[in-house]
Backbone as CSV, one residue per row, in Angstrom:
resi,resn,N_x,N_y,N_z,CA_x,CA_y,CA_z,C_x,C_y,C_z
1,MET,0.834,-1.195,0.000,0.000,0.000,0.000,0.867,1.242,0.000
2,GLY,0.245,2.414,0.002,0.982,3.650,-0.041,0.744,4.360,-1.345
3,LEU,1.790,5.021,-1.857,1.679,5.811,-3.068,2.206,5.049,-4.285
4,THR,1.513,5.199,-5.394,1.997,4.702,-6.677,1.948,5.839,-7.669
5,PHE,3.092,6.159,-8.232,3.198,7.263,-9.176,2.865,6.741,-10.574
6,ILE,1.933,7.395,-11.241,1.547,7.027,-12.599,2.212,8.005,-13.566
7,ILE,3.155,7.487,-14.349,3.900,8.338,-15.277,3.804,7.740,-16.677
8,ALA,4.086,8.552,-17.673,3.993,8.085,-19.059,5.208,8.531,-19.853
9,THR,5.344,7.929,-21.019,6.468,8.275,-21.892,6.281,9.639,-22.542
10,GLY,5.075,10.184,-22.464,4.799,11.490,-23.056,3.405,11.942,-22.674
11,THR,2.958,13.012,-23.286,1.615,13.513,-22.991,0.584,12.815,-23.868
12,ASP,-0.643,12.789,-23.392,-1.755,12.153,-24.121,-1.497,10.669,-24.410
13,ILE,-0.821,9.997,-23.498,-0.562,8.563,-23.648,-1.643,7.740,-22.948
14,GLY,-2.238,8.314,-21.894,-3.314,7.616,-21.206,-3.147,7.470,-19.711
15,LYS,-2.433,8.393,-19.062,-2.244,8.304,-17.608,-3.584,8.329,-16.876
16,THR,-4.426,9.289,-17.236,-5.712,9.426,-16.547,-6.606,8.227,-16.828
17,TYR,-6.604,7.764,-18.041,-7.400,6.598,-18.426,-7.021,5.393,-17.571
18,ILE,-5.737,5.142,-17.422,-5.273,4.009,-16.623,-5.522,4.254,-15.138
19,THR,-5.304,5.473,-14.675,-5.582,5.801,-13.274,-7.033,5.490,-12.933
20,CYS,-7.943,5.928,-13.796,-9.372,5.690,-13.556,-9.710,4.204,-13.634
21,LEU,-9.098,3.489,-14.577,-9.352,2.054,-14.697,-8.870,1.304,-13.452
22,LEU,-7.737,1.714,-12.911,-7.231,1.085,-11.691,-8.209,1.306,-10.535
23,ILE,-8.715,2.513,-10.410,-9.671,2.830,-9.344,-10.947,2.006,-9.508
24,LYS,-11.460,1.945,-10.740,-12.710,1.224,-10.998,-12.543,-0.289,-10.846
25,THR,-11.416,-0.824,-11.327,-11.172,-2.257,-11.179,-11.041,-2.623,-9.712
26,ALA,-10.336,-1.788,-8.953,-10.183,-2.036,-7.522,-11.550,-2.043,-6.834
27,ALA,-12.420,-1.117,-7.211,-13.755,-1.050,-6.602,-14.535,-2.336,-6.861
28,LYS,-14.410,-2.888,-8.063,-15.082,-4.158,-8.386,-14.544,-5.295,-7.533
29,MET,-13.298,-5.157,-7.096,-12.675,-6.180,-6.254,-12.937,-5.943,-4.774
30,GLY,-13.664,-4.861,-4.472,-13.929,-4.519,-3.085,-12.784,-3.810,-2.407
31,ILE,-11.905,-3.224,-3.204,-10.737,-2.504,-2.682,-10.887,-1.020,-2.979
32,SER,-10.663,-0.203,-1.969,-10.729,1.248,-2.142,-9.367,1.782,-2.576
33,VAL,-9.334,2.472,-3.702,-8.114,3.107,-4.201,-8.432,4.568,-4.503
34,ARG,-7.589,5.462,-4.037,-7.764,6.893,-4.276,-6.872,7.341,-5.427
35,GLY,-7.213,8.484,-5.993,-6.394,9.071,-7.035,-6.276,10.568,-6.852
36,VAL,-5.083,11.095,-7.073,-4.876,12.547,-7.058,-4.075,12.931,-8.295
37,LYS,-4.321,14.126,-8.756,-3.517,14.684,-9.858,-3.067,16.071,-9.398
38,PRO,-1.957,16.109,-8.681,-1.546,17.357,-8.027,-1.369,18.537,-8.974
39,VAL,-0.841,18.277,-10.182,-0.582,19.361,-11.139,-1.375,19.089,-12.409
40,ILE,-2.138,20.074,-12.841,-2.889,19.933,-14.086,-2.832,21.239,-14.869
41,SER,-2.518,21.131,-16.140,-2.566,22.304,-17.021,-3.705,22.091,-18.009
42,GLY,-4.139,23.163,-18.655,-5.282,23.087,-19.554,-6.591,22.914,-18.799
43,PHE,-6.643,23.401,-17.559,-7.840,23.220,-16.730,-8.782,24.412,-16.853
44,ASP,-10.068,24.125,-17.020,-11.121,25.138,-17.102,-12.177,24.766,-16.069
45,GLU,-12.341,25.591,-15.040,-13.287,25.237,-13.980,-14.732,25.212,-14.458
46,ASN,-14.984,25.749,-15.651,-16.329,25.668,-16.217,-16.545,24.361,-16.979
47,LYS,-15.477,23.577,-17.118,-15.566,22.309,-17.824,-14.866,21.209,-17.015
48,ILE,-15.231,21.119,-15.746,-14.599,20.128,-14.873,-14.782,18.728,-15.424
49,ASN,-15.954,18.463,-15.977,-16.254,17.114,-16.476,-15.355,16.697,-17.631
50,GLU,-14.732,17.667,-18.307,-13.858,17.361,-19.430,-12.392,17.263,-19.020
51,SER,-12.108,17.465,-17.760,-10.719,17.495,-17.286,-10.276,16.147,-16.734
52,ASP,-8.969,15.963,-16.666,-8.416,14.759,-16.053,-8.846,14.657,-14.597
53,THR,-8.829,15.787,-13.903,-9.239,15.807,-12.505,-10.688,15.360,-12.359
54,GLY,-11.544,15.866,-13.243,-12.947,15.481,-13.212,-13.138,13.996,-13.441
55,ASN,-12.367,13.430,-14.365,-12.460,11.992,-14.626,-12.060,11.176,-13.406
56,ILE,-11.031,11.616,-12.711,-10.584,10.900,-11.520,-11.632,10.994,-10.416
57,LEU,-12.216,12.177,-10.241,-13.275,12.338,-9.243,-14.451,11.417,-9.546
58,GLU,-14.836,11.362,-10.810,-15.952,10.495,-11.196,-15.627,9.034,-10.935
59,ALA,-14.388,8.633,-11.214,-13.981,7.246,-10.975,-14.081,6.894,-9.491
60,MET,-13.839,7.895,-8.630,-13.931,7.663,-7.189,-15.347,7.844,-6.661
61,GLY,-16.269,8.223,-7.552,-17.657,8.422,-7.137,-17.889,9.728,-6.413
62,LEU,-17.040,10.720,-6.661,-17.165,12.018,-6.001,-17.773,13.044,-6.945
63,SER,-18.476,14.006,-6.383,-19.129,15.027,-7.189,-18.102,15.996,-7.773
64,LEU,-18.461,16.590,-8.906,-17.539,17.476,-9.614,-17.680,18.914,-9.108
65,THR,-17.253,19.109,-7.876,-17.264,20.431,-7.273,-15.843,20.979,-7.227
66,MET,-15.726,22.292,-7.140,-14.387,22.883,-7.064,-13.689,22.512,-5.765
67,ASP,-14.463,22.287,-4.693,-13.838,21.850,-3.446,-13.129,20.514,-3.645
68,ASN,-13.803,19.583,-4.331,-13.190,18.281,-4.588,-12.034,18.392,-5.574
69,VAL,-12.163,19.283,-6.555,-11.077,19.524,-7.508,-9.842,20.019,-6.765
70,CYS,-10.032,21.009,-5.897,-8.905,21.592,-5.165,-8.231,20.562,-4.263
71,ALA,-9.021,19.626,-3.755,-8.483,18.629,-2.830,-7.512,17.673,-3.504
72,ILE,-7.728,17.380,-4.795,-6.830,16.423,-5.462,-5.945,17.085,-6.517
73,SER,-6.240,18.331,-6.880,-5.417,19.063,-7.866,-5.159,20.484,-7.381
74,PRO,-4.249,20.646,-6.415,-3.993,21.988,-5.871,-3.345,22.955,-6.863
75,TRP,-2.532,22.418,-7.794,-1.838,23.265,-8.757,-2.557,23.155,-10.112
76,ARG,-3.348,24.182,-10.431,-4.167,24.165,-11.650,-3.836,25.379,-12.509
77,PHE,-3.685,25.138,-13.801,-3.350,26.223,-14.728,-4.180,26.078,-15.996
78,SER,-4.529,27.188,-16.576,-5.465,27.161,-17.706,-4.793,26.844,-19.041
79,ALA,-3.556,27.243,-19.225,-2.892,27.000,-20.508,-2.533,25.524,-20.655
80,ALA,-2.833,24.960,-21.807,-2.525,23.549,-22.070,-1.084,23.430,-22.548
81,LEU,-0.157,23.677,-21.622,1.268,23.676,-21.916,1.992,22.881,-20.850
82,SER,3.312,22.760,-20.986,4.077,22.108,-19.930,3.853,22.888,-18.632
83,PRO,3.944,22.227,-17.479,3.629,22.900,-16.215,4.391,24.196,-15.979
84,ASP,5.680,24.203,-16.311,6.455,25.420,-16.089,5.945,26.577,-16.934
85,MET,5.630,26.292,-18.205,5.125,27.336,-19.097,3.727,27.787,-18.689
86,ALA,2.873,26.821,-18.332,1.510,27.157,-17.927,1.519,28.016,-16.667
87,ALA,2.375,27.663,-15.718,2.453,28.416,-14.472,2.982,29.826,-14.712
88,SER,3.997,29.955,-15.573,4.597,31.269,-15.815,3.596,32.245,-16.423
89,ARG,2.651,31.743,-17.186,1.640,32.606,-17.794,0.658,33.152,-16.774
90,GLU,0.690,32.577,-15.574,-0.153,33.072,-14.489,0.705,33.645,-13.361
91,SER,1.944,33.989,-13.726,2.907,34.560,-12.770,3.065,33.677,-11.537
92,ALA,3.074,32.381,-11.778,3.210,31.420,-10.683,4.416,30.525,-10.913
93,THR,4.839,29.846,-9.869,5.930,28.882,-9.942,5.545,27.650,-9.141
94,ILE,5.771,26.488,-9.710,5.505,25.241,-8.991,6.751,24.886,-8.189
95,GLN,6.662,25.041,-6.891,7.793,24.726,-6.031,7.790,23.235,-5.706
96,LEU,8.951,22.595,-5.806,9.029,21.151,-5.643,8.699,20.682,-4.223
97,LEU,9.213,21.359,-3.196,9.020,20.887,-1.827,7.553,20.869,-1.408
98,PRO,6.771,21.928,-1.676,5.341,21.853,-1.335,4.614,20.750,-2.102
99,LEU,5.028,20.502,-3.335,4.428,19.444,-4.142,4.702,18.075,-3.516
100,ILE,5.939,17.862,-3.110,6.308,16.606,-2.456,5.555,16.452,-1.132
101,ASP,5.451,17.547,-0.384,4.755,17.520,0.901,3.289,17.144,0.715
102,PHE,2.653,17.712,-0.303,1.256,17.384,-0.586,1.102,15.890,-0.858
103,CYS,1.981,15.350,-1.694,1.893,13.935,-2.052,2.115,13.034,-0.840
104,ASN,3.107,13.367,-0.033,3.389,12.545,1.139,2.218,12.529,2.118
105,LYS,1.472,13.620,2.165,0.309,13.691,3.055,-0.831,12.799,2.572
106,GLN,-0.748,12.360,1.310,-1.790,11.484,0.768,-1.575,10.028,1.171
107,ALA,-0.364,9.717,1.618,-0.044,8.334,1.976,-0.878,7.891,3.172
108,SER,-1.495,6.728,3.045,-2.323,6.185,4.120,-2.477,4.685,3.900
109,ASP,-3.365,4.072,4.667,-3.634,2.651,4.478,-4.391,2.394,3.179
110,THR,-4.966,3.442,2.605,-5.660,3.319,1.328,-4.672,3.561,0.198
111,PRO,-4.492,2.602,-0.707,-3.582,2.826,-1.832,-3.979,4.100,-2.585
112,THR,-2.993,4.920,-2.885,-3.269,6.194,-3.562,-2.414,6.324,-4.808
113,LEU,-3.070,6.638,-5.920,-2.383,6.854,-7.187,-2.079,8.334,-7.333
114,VAL,-0.826,8.651,-7.591,-0.409,10.029,-7.845,-0.156,10.151,-9.342
115,GLU,-1.088,10.744,-10.056,-0.905,10.882,-11.499,0.017,12.059,-11.794
116,GLY,1.069,11.777,-12.526,1.996,12.826,-12.908,1.406,13.730,-13.968
117,VAL,2.245,14.520,-14.566,1.798,15.438,-15.614,2.780,15.323,-16.771
118,GLY,2.274,15.211,-17.999,3.153,15.086,-19.148,3.952,13.789,-19.111
119,GLY,5.175,13.851,-19.607,6.042,12.684,-19.659,6.986,12.585,-18.478
120,VAL,7.930,11.663,-18.581,8.836,11.347,-17.483,9.659,12.545,-17.027
121,MET,10.044,13.428,-17.973,10.929,14.530,-17.599,10.411,15.891,-18.041
122,VAL,9.103,16.087,-18.008,8.582,17.406,-18.364,8.967,18.410,-17.268
123,PRO,9.359,19.630,-17.621,9.753,20.606,-16.609,8.585,21.058,-15.729
124,LEU,8.863,21.161,-14.435,7.895,21.714,-13.485,8.159,23.187,-13.223
125,ASN,9.428,23.531,-13.241,9.844,24.915,-13.020,11.170,25.114,-13.746
126,GLU,11.956,26.100,-13.346,13.187,26.405,-14.078,14.258,25.324,-13.934
127,LYS,14.162,24.488,-12.901,15.234,23.505,-12.692,14.769,22.091,-12.366
128,ASP,13.508,21.923,-12.001,13.014,20.607,-11.608,12.074,20.019,-12.658
129,THR,12.103,18.690,-12.770,11.221,17.985,-13.700,10.340,17.006,-12.932
130,THR,9.428,16.357,-13.648,8.601,15.351,-12.999,9.454,14.187,-12.482
131,LEU,10.609,13.976,-13.094,11.501,12.921,-12.610,12.059,13.280,-11.238
132,ASP,12.387,14.545,-11.021,12.843,15.003,-9.706,11.730,14.823,-8.678
133,TRP,10.526,15.153,-9.085,9.348,14.997,-8.224,9.187,13.539,-7.802
134,GLN,9.203,12.659,-8.768,8.999,11.249,-8.464,10.134,10.678,-7.634
135,ALA,11.364,11.046,-7.957,12.519,10.510,-7.239,12.497,10.899,-5.765
136,ALA,11.859,12.011,-5.463,11.821,12.486,-4.077,10.738,11.796,-3.251
137,LEU,9.847,11.060,-3.918,8.774,10.370,-3.217,9.156,8.919,-2.940
138,ASN,8.688,8.411,-1.833,8.845,6.986,-1.538,7.624,6.288,-2.129
139,ALA,7.614,6.192,-3.457,6.432,5.688,-4.156,6.791,4.598,-5.148
140,LYS,5.841,3.710,-5.372,5.969,2.760,-6.461,5.742,3.524,-7.764
141,CYS,5.904,2.826,-8.876,5.781,3.498,-10.169,5.176,2.554,-11.195
142,ILE,4.236,3.067,-11.974,3.718,2.356,-13.138,3.964,3.247,-14.346
143,LEU,4.585,2.680,-15.365,4.908,3.443,-16.575,3.886,3.114,-17.666
144,ILE,3.263,4.159,-18.206,2.284,4.006,-19.280,2.944,4.388,-20.599
145,THR,2.775,3.531,-21.579,3.276,3.837,-22.917,2.200,3.494,-23.928
146,GLY,2.470,3.737,-25.195,1.480,3.482,-26.228,1.931,2.402,-27.186
147,SER,1.152,2.231,-28.261,1.508,1.240,-29.282,1.803,1.919,-30.618
148,TYR,1.973,3.227,-30.589,2.239,4.021,-31.788,3.656,3.777,-32.308
149,LEU,3.886,4.187,-33.529,5.220,4.066,-34.100,6.194,4.952,-33.327
150,GLY,7.266,4.366,-32.840,8.244,5.111,-32.044,8.175,4.799,-30.562
151,THR,7.154,4.051,-30.154,6.966,3.816,-28.722,8.083,2.990,-28.101
152,LEU,8.705,2.101,-28.867,9.765,1.268,-28.298,10.943,2.109,-27.818
153,SER,11.388,3.023,-28.660,12.500,3.888,-28.264,12.091,4.800,-27.111
154,HIS,10.883,5.363,-27.184,10.415,6.254,-26.114,10.336,5.507,-24.790
155,THR,9.839,4.281,-24.834,9.684,3.506,-23.606,11.035,3.157,-22.994
156,MET,11.969,2.677,-23.822,13.277,2.289,-23.284,14.080,3.504,-22.824
157,THR,13.888,4.631,-23.488,14.550,5.862,-23.034,13.995,6.291,-21.684
158,ALA,12.671,6.217,-21.531,12.040,6.564,-20.256,12.524,5.638,-19.139
159,LEU,12.615,4.345,-19.443,13.088,3.390,-18.440,14.523,3.690,-18.014
160,LYS,15.351,4.073,-18.965,16.744,4.403,-18.648,16.820,5.637,-17.755
161,ALA,15.998,6.633,-18.049,15.976,7.842,-17.212,15.516,7.509,-15.798
162,LEU,14.501,6.676,-15.680,14.019,6.266,-14.363,15.090,5.473,-13.619
163,GLU,15.744,4.566,-14.319,16.783,3.737,-13.710,17.908,4.581,-13.130
164,GLN,18.267,5.640,-13.831,19.353,6.497,-13.366,19.021,7.194,-12.050
165,ARG,17.729,7.259,-11.731,17.317,7.850,-10.452,16.859,6.785,-9.462
166,GLY,17.182,5.523,-9.760,16.866,4.449,-8.840,15.409,4.044,-8.820
167,ILE,14.693,4.310,-9.902,13.264,4.002,-9.968,13.033,2.847,-10.942
168,LYS,12.403,1.797,-10.444,12.060,0.654,-11.281,10.547,0.470,-11.249
169,PRO,9.861,0.645,-12.374,8.411,0.473,-12.393,7.997,-0.932,-11.962
170,THR,6.882,-1.017,-11.280,6.337,-2.319,-10.927,5.631,-2.944,-12.130
171,ALA,5.283,-2.100,-13.109,4.621,-2.599,-14.311,4.748,-1.583,-15.434
172,ILE,4.726,-2.097,-16.656,4.632,-1.260,-17.856,3.297,-1.591,-18.499
173,ILE,2.520,-0.561,-18.808,1.232,-0.766,-19.464,1.287,-0.175,-20.859
174,ILE,1.082,-1.028,-21.855,0.966,-0.548,-23.231,-0.498,-0.215,-23.464
175,ASN,-0.786,1.063,-23.468,-2.149,1.541,-23.683,-2.358,1.700,-25.189
176,SER,-3.254,0.944,-25.746,-3.447,0.899,-27.195,-3.656,2.287,-27.785
177,SER,-2.788,2.671,-28.715,-2.885,3.977,-29.371,-3.947,3.948,-30.470
178,GLU,-4.383,5.135,-30.859,-5.416,5.225,-31.890,-4.943,4.614,-33.198
179,THR,-3.690,4.835,-33.523,-3.100,4.202,-34.707,-1.828,3.479,-34.280
180,ALA,-1.623,2.273,-34.827,-0.448,1.484,-34.480,0.020,0.726,-35.713
181,PRO,1.341,0.641,-35.924,1.863,-0.012,-37.130,1.778,-1.529,-37.079
182,VAL,1.719,-2.098,-35.863,1.683,-3.556,-35.698,0.740,-3.876,-34.538
183,PRO,0.304,-5.125,-34.400,-0.519,-5.515,-33.247,0.206,-5.229,-31.930
184,GLU,-0.550,-4.879,-30.905,0.031,-4.529,-29.611,0.898,-5.656,-29.050
185,GLN,0.496,-6.900,-29.290,1.258,-8.027,-28.756,2.659,-8.067,-29.355
186,GLU,2.792,-7.688,-30.611,4.121,-7.667,-31.228,4.990,-6.598,-30.584
187,THR,4.383,-5.464,-30.287,5.112,-4.414,-29.579,5.542,-4.906,-28.199
188,ALA,4.640,-5.586,-27.496,4.956,-6.106,-26.166,6.066,-7.154,-26.235
189,ASP,6.007,-8.019,-27.234,7.025,-9.057,-27.378,8.401,-8.447,-27.664
190,THR,8.430,-7.450,-28.514,9.700,-6.789,-28.830,10.258,-6.082,-27.606
191,LEU,9.399,-5.340,-26.908,9.837,-4.650,-25.697,10.323,-5.655,-24.659
192,GLY,9.650,-6.807,-24.591,10.003,-7.825,-23.611,11.374,-8.439,-23.826
193,ARG,11.890,-8.348,-25.049,13.239,-8.862,-25.292,14.291,-7.990,-24.618
194,PHE,13.971,-6.725,-24.428,14.915,-5.782,-23.827,14.608,-5.514,-22.356
195,VAL,13.356,-5.700,-21.982,12.928,-5.458,-20.603,12.401,-6.787,-20.065
196,THR,13.245,-7.503,-19.349,12.892,-8.858,-18.936,12.462,-8.967,-17.480
197,ASP,12.596,-7.887,-16.718,12.340,-7.978,-15.279,11.168,-7.116,-14.810
198,ILE,10.368,-6.601,-15.759,9.200,-5.798,-15.407,7.994,-6.364,-16.156
199,PRO,6.891,-6.670,-15.472,5.698,-7.181,-16.162,5.168,-6.160,-17.169
200,ILE,4.771,-6.644,-18.320,4.231,-5.791,-19.380,2.785,-6.195,-19.635
201,TYR,1.895,-5.228,-19.553,0.474,-5.476,-19.790,0.006,-4.691,-21.013
202,ILE,-0.964,-5.247,-21.711,-1.593,-4.555,-22.837,-3.012,-4.186,-22.436
203,VAL,-3.383,-2.935,-22.656,-4.744,-2.491,-22.370,-5.380,-2.028,-23.669
204,ALA,-6.451,-2.699,-24.050,-7.142,-2.359,-25.289,-7.906,-1.056,-25.137
205,ARG,-8.169,-0.408,-26.244,-8.965,0.816,-26.214,-10.370,0.480,-25.703
206,ASN,-10.896,1.375,-24.868,-12.240,1.205,-24.299,-12.342,-0.018,-23.384
207,ALA,-11.221,-0.396,-22.776,-11.258,-1.495,-21.801,-12.101,-1.077,-20.600
208,GLU,-12.747,-2.032,-19.959,-13.598,-1.736,-18.812,-12.926,-2.049,-17.479
209,ASP,-11.841,-2.785,-17.522,-11.107,-3.068,-16.293,-9.686,-3.493,-16.629
210,LEU,-8.908,-3.743,-15.583,-7.506,-4.137,-15.716,-7.295,-5.469,-14.999
211,PRO,-6.184,-6.152,-15.275,-5.913,-7.403,-14.560,-5.880,-7.183,-13.047
212,GLU,-6.498,-8.101,-12.318,-6.563,-7.943,-10.856,-5.179,-7.941,-10.219
213,GLU,-4.240,-8.710,-10.809,-2.915,-8.751,-10.196,-2.215,-7.403,-10.242
214,LEU,-2.604,-6.566,-11.212,-2.038,-5.226,-11.292,-2.527,-4.371,-10.128
215,VAL,-3.794,-4.498,-9.811,-4.368,-3.756,-8.673,-3.710,-4.193,-7.370
216,LEU,-3.435,-5.468,-7.250,-2.871,-5.991,-6.004,-1.443,-5.545,-5.759
217,THR,-0.790,-4.947,-6.763,0.567,-4.434,-6.581,0.570,-3.039,-5.966
218,LEU,-0.596,-2.401,-5.892,-0.663,-1.011,-5.416,-0.390,-0.929,-3.914
């Protein structure tokens, strides 16, 4: 139990989709799992239902109120840009220590998913990245990747960056991309030749749940 950091090889890979699926699958198993998305860009409080934060709240069965939004997404910015750029447009700065403190306060007997923002090393401010954020947490890690052309290099590069900071994902999830050059299983088999010590899962588009053993690792 504790914290599990949900990170991806890039943006729009499916972090929120997988976060919500983990919460919903756990609920079907009779297990309570929480989700937070501390930093979100491209947020419009008039369209909470269209936001990643709103999706996570719905997965947890919580109402889409700004109070609930603030509770799981304290750092919100309207520009759909990298966090550092989005924050600068509002004359703000995302400080790493308060971000880490917020995440650590989420740790409890209830497994909690901390959804990152962007890819493995997107900038948070002038000197820190999401990798610095994750490395500072005593958290497990699940890496989300896609099945698009180029995903193999992106995935192995992300794994190398994580390894250099002492982070080993408990699982890699290949989230089926809208377009893919080969079947997802072929991508998984190829990746598996290079990554032999981390379980690799394939999640089809519009999946309704995830393997139970994945939930039990949280």
